[in-house]
C-alpha positions in Angstrom: 106.0 -164.2 106.1 109.2 -162.1 106.0 109.2 -158.7 107.6 108.2 -155.8 105.3 110.8 -153.1 104.6 110.7 -149.4 104.2 110.2 -149.5 100.4 107.2 -151.8 100.8 105.4 -149.4 103.1 106.5 -146.3 101.1 105.1 -147.8 97.9 101.7 -148.2 99.6 101.8 -144.5 100.5 102.8 -143.5 96.9 99.9 -145.6 95.5 97.5 -144.0 97.9 98.6 -140.5 96.9 98.2 -141.3 93.1 94.4 -141.7 93.8 94.3 -137.9 94.4 96.7 -136.8 91.6 95.7 -133.3 90.4 92.8 -133.2 92.8 94.8 -131.5 95.5 95.8 -128.6 93.2 97.5 -126.3 93.9 98.9 -128.6 96.6 101.0 -131.7 95.7 99.5 -135.1 96.2 100.9 -136.8 99.4 100.3 -140.2 100.9 101.1 -141.6 104.3 101.1 -145.0 106.0 101.3 -145.7 109.8 102.8 -148.9 111.0 102.5 -150.2 114.6 104.4 -153.2 115.8 104.9 -154.4 112.2 101.2 -154.0 111.3 99.7 -151.4 109.0 97.2 -149.4 111.1 96.5 -146.6 108.6 96.8 -145.6 105.0 95.6 -142.2 103.8 96.4 -139.2 101.6 95.8 -135.5 101.2 92.4 -135.0 99.5 91.9 -131.4 98.7 93.8 -128.1 99.1 93.1 -126.3 102.4 92.2 -129.6 104.3 94.2 -131.9 106.5 97.4 -133.2 105.1 98.2 -136.9 104.6 100.2 -137.3 107.9 97.3 -135.9 109.9 94.6 -138.1 108.3 96.8 -141.2 108.7 97.5 -140.4 112.3 93.8 -139.9 113.0 93.0 -143.3 111.4 95.8 -144.9 113.4 94.4 -143.4 116.6 91.0 -144.8 115.8 92.4 -148.3 115.0 94.6 -148.5 118.1 92.1 -147.0 120.6 88.9 -148.4 119.1 87.3 -144.9 119.4 86.2 -142.5 116.8 87.8 -139.1 116.8 84.9 -136.6 117.5 86.0 -134.0 115.0 85.8 -133.1 111.3 89.0 -134.9 110.2 89.4 -132.7 107.2 89.5 -129.5 109.4 93.3 -129.2 109.7 93.2 -127.0 112.8 90.7 -129.2 114.6 92.7 -132.4 113.7 96.0 -131.0 114.9 94.4 -129.8 118.1 92.9 -133.3 118.7 96.1 -135.2 118.0 98.0 -132.9 120.4 95.7 -133.9 123.2 96.2 -137.7 122.7 97.8 -139.2 125.8 101.6 -138.8 125.9 103.4 -141.8 124.4 100.4 -143.0 122.4 102.3 -143.1 119.1 105.7 -144.0 120.6 105.8 -147.4 118.9 104.5 -146.1 115.5 106.5 -145.4 112.3 104.9 -143.1 109.7 105.9 -143.2 106.0 105.3 -140.0 104.1 105.8 -139.4 100.4 106.9 -135.7 100.9 108.8 -134.1 103.7 106.4 -132.9 106.4 105.7 -129.2 106.1 107.6 -126.9 108.4 105.7 -123.7 107.5 102.4 -122.4 108.9 100.0 -121.6 106.1 96.3 -122.5 105.7 97.1 -125.5 107.8 99.4 -125.9 110.8 102.9 -127.4 110.5 102.9 -131.2 110.2 106.6 -131.4 111.1 105.9 -129.6 114.4 103.0 -132.0 115.1 105.2 -135.1 114.4 108.0 -133.8 116.6 105.6 -133.3 119.5 104.0 -136.7 119.1 107.5 -138.4 119.2 106.9 -141.3 116.9 109.4 -144.1 116.8 110.4 -143.1 113.2 109.4 -140.8 110.4 110.4 -142.1 106.9 110.2 -139.7 104.0 110.5 -140.2 100.3 111.1 -136.8 98.8 112.4 -133.5 100.4 110.2 -130.5 100.1 111.2 -128.8 96.8 109.8 -125.3 97.5 112.4 -122.8 98.7 111.5 -121.6 102.1 109.1 -124.5 102.8 111.7 -127.1 103.7 113.3 -127.9 107.1 110.6 -130.1 108.3 112.9 -133.1 108.6 115.3 -131.0 110.7 112.6 -130.8 113.4 112.5 -134.5 113.8 114.9 -136.6 115.8 114.4 -140.0 114.2 113.9 -139.5 110.4 115.0 -141.4 107.4 115.1 -139.6 104.0 115.1 -140.7 100.4 113.1 -143.9 100.4 111.7 -144.4 96.8 112.6 -140.8 96.1 112.5 -141.2 92.3 109.0 -142.6 92.4 107.9 -139.8 94.7 109.4 -137.4 92.3 107.2 -138.7 89.5 104.2 -138.2 91.8 104.9 -134.5 92.4 106.1 -133.6 88.9 102.9 -131.7 88.1 103.3 -129.7 91.3 106.9 -128.8 90.3 105.9 -127.7 86.8 102.9 -125.6 87.6 105.1 -123.5 89.8 106.8 -122.2 86.6 104.2 -122.6 83.8 101.0 -124.4 82.8 101.0 -128.1 83.4 99.0 -129.6 80.5 97.1 -132.9 80.8 95.4 -134.5 77.8 92.5 -136.7 78.8 91.2 -139.4 76.6 88.8 -142.3 76.9 89.0 -145.2 74.6 88.1 -148.9 74.1 90.4 -151.8 74.4 90.9 -151.7 70.6 91.7 -148.0 70.6 88.4 -146.5 69.5 86.9 -143.2 70.7 83.6 -141.4 70.2 80.1 -142.8 70.1 78.9 -141.4 73.4 80.1 -142.2 76.9 82.7 -144.9 76.9 83.9 -144.7 80.5 82.4 -146.1 83.7 80.4 -143.9 86.1 83.5 -143.9 88.4 85.7 -142.6 85.6 83.2 -139.9 84.8 83.1 -138.8 88.4 86.9 -138.7 88.5 87.1 -136.5 85.4 84.5 -134.1 86.9 86.5 -133.9 90.1 89.6 -132.9 88.1 87.5 -130.4 86.1 86.4 -128.7 89.3 89.9 -127.8 90.4 91.6 -126.9 87.1 92.2 -123.3 85.9 91.0 -124.0 82.3 89.7 -126.7 80.0 90.8 -126.6 76.4 88.7 -128.3 73.7 88.8 -128.3 69.9 86.0 -126.5 68.0 85.2 -129.5 65.9 84.5 -131.6 69.0 82.3 -128.9 70.4 80.2 -128.7 67.3 79.9 -132.5 66.9 79.3 -133.5 70.5 77.5 -130.3 71.9 79.0 -131.0 75.3 78.3 -129.3 78.7 81.8 -129.7 80.2 80.6 -129.1 83.7 81.4 -130.9 87.0 77.9 -132.2 87.8 79.2 -135.6 89.0 81.3 -133.9 91.7 79.0 -132.7 94.6 81.5 -130.0 95.5 82.5 -129.2 92.0 82.5 -126.0 90.0 82.3 -125.8 86.2 85.7 -125.0 84.7 86.4 -122.0 82.4 86.7 -123.2 78.8 88.8 -122.2 75.9 87.6 -123.4 72.5 90.5 -123.7 70.1 89.0 -122.8 66.7 89.5 -120.4 63.8 85.7 -120.0 63.5 84.1 -116.9 64.9 80.4 -117.8 64.6 79.0 -120.2 67.3 75.7 -121.7 68.2 75.2 -120.5 71.7 72.5 -123.1 72.4 75.4 -125.6 72.8 75.1 -126.5 76.5 78.6 -125.5 77.5 77.7 -121.8 76.8 74.8 -121.9 79.2 76.7 -122.9 82.3 76.6 -120.2 84.9 79.8 -118.9 86.6 82.2 -119.8 83.9 84.1 -118.0 81.2 84.0 -119.4 77.7 86.6 -118.0 75.3 87.2 -118.9 71.6 90.8 -118.5 70.4 92.8 -119.5 67.3 96.0 -119.5 69.3 97.0 -121.7 72.2 98.2 -118.8 74.4 98.5 -118.7 78.2 100.5 -121.9 78.6 103.5 -120.0 80.0 101.4 -118.9 83.0 101.6 -121.1 86.1 98.3 -123.1 86.1 96.7 -126.5 85.6 95.2 -127.1 82.2 93.1 -130.1 81.1 92.6 -130.8 77.4 89.8 -132.8 76.0 89.3 -133.5 72.3 90.1 -135.7 69.3 93.1 -136.3 67.0 93.2 -132.7 65.8 93.5 -131.3 69.3 96.1 -133.9 70.2 98.2 -132.9 67.2 97.8 -129.2 67.9 99.2 -129.5 71.4 101.6 -132.3 70.7 104.7 -130.4 72.0 102.9 -128.8 74.9 101.3 -131.8 76.6 103.1 -133.0 79.7 101.0 -136.0 80.7 98.2 -138.0 79.2 95.4 -139.4 81.4 93.8 -142.4 79.7 90.6 -144.2 80.8 90.7 -147.6 79.1 87.3 -149.3 79.1 87.0 -153.1 78.7 85.0 -152.9 75.4 85.7 -153.5 71.7 84.1 -151.1 69.3 83.5 -151.0 65.5 83.7 -147.2 65.6 86.4 -146.1 63.2 87.4 -142.9 65.1 90.7 -143.2 66.8 94.0 -141.2 67.5 96.4 -141.3 64.5 99.2 -139.1 66.0 102.6 -140.6 66.6 103.9 -140.1 70.1 105.9 -142.0 72.7 104.7 -142.3 76.3 106.2 -143.5 79.6 103.8 -145.2 81.9 103.8 -143.6 85.4 101.0 -145.2 87.2 98.0 -147.5 86.6 95.0 -148.3 88.7 91.5 -149.7 88.5 88.6 -147.3 88.5 85.2 -149.0 88.3 85.6 -151.5 85.5 88.1 -149.2 83.7 91.8 -149.0 83.8 93.2 -145.5 84.5 96.7 -144.9 83.1 98.9 -141.8 83.8 101.6 -141.4 81.2 104.4 -138.9 80.5 104.5 -137.5 77.0 108.0 -138.1 75.6 107.2 -136.7 72.1 107.4 -138.4 68.7 
């Protein structure tokens, strides 16, 4: 087998980061791969804001693989993880190369600086896809003596596009679930794994927008009960009606704000917005949707309900989730 190149390993890191797209909000998704003597010894990604970054998780996994020992810490506690890695014997990672989809952070925030940690550990190489795009947060690469920048930078840019947009305004994602023949409705279509994924996204967003017709027809709860650490998102119902049946379950969820509005305001405010609904909701937000998240289930259905709006998409990433196919797409308009 021919030797793998930088692009091969970086693609693995990018694919791993896509598994946590949006889930790291307000942080960007980041993936990392550690290679030792031509062998992959760790693949990991940032999971949730405020916890250990991708580089740290990958290095912990690499340590466990190479040493045969389990790190006796909470690996998601960034301060504990950094402290543990700094106590690893000098030279332990000398023959390792780490591939990271985003320039290691130089600043100290809720977590310590990953660039400082990598410089101290003196890895053989650090390979980076995309420079840190936030003013004042860059400079991590400058702390490293053996660094290669720009490997698969365009693909890494797609990965962090939501992060770049929600710095300036709302990043809007339209979620839909449909059968292989494009039908929607008729109860749950997606696998349990897809439902869990949606609920994990709901638990981190700023607001969920849904059409009034869908609320009346489906009487949804719109909580995050399939995410053990989840919280119910605030909901905005887009509707011109002012009278509502407050026995609809979504109104009874504690700790959330439910607002009814006949305007789609608030999209100029930096935030993360998830939209769920049918064709009417898709048409209403046609020009404001950034990405679409599709759960395609391997079923055929005689249900006549579908989306009839014309739009052009650019596929960004696909992956299996349970029996479903999850597709991230950029909305290019009609």
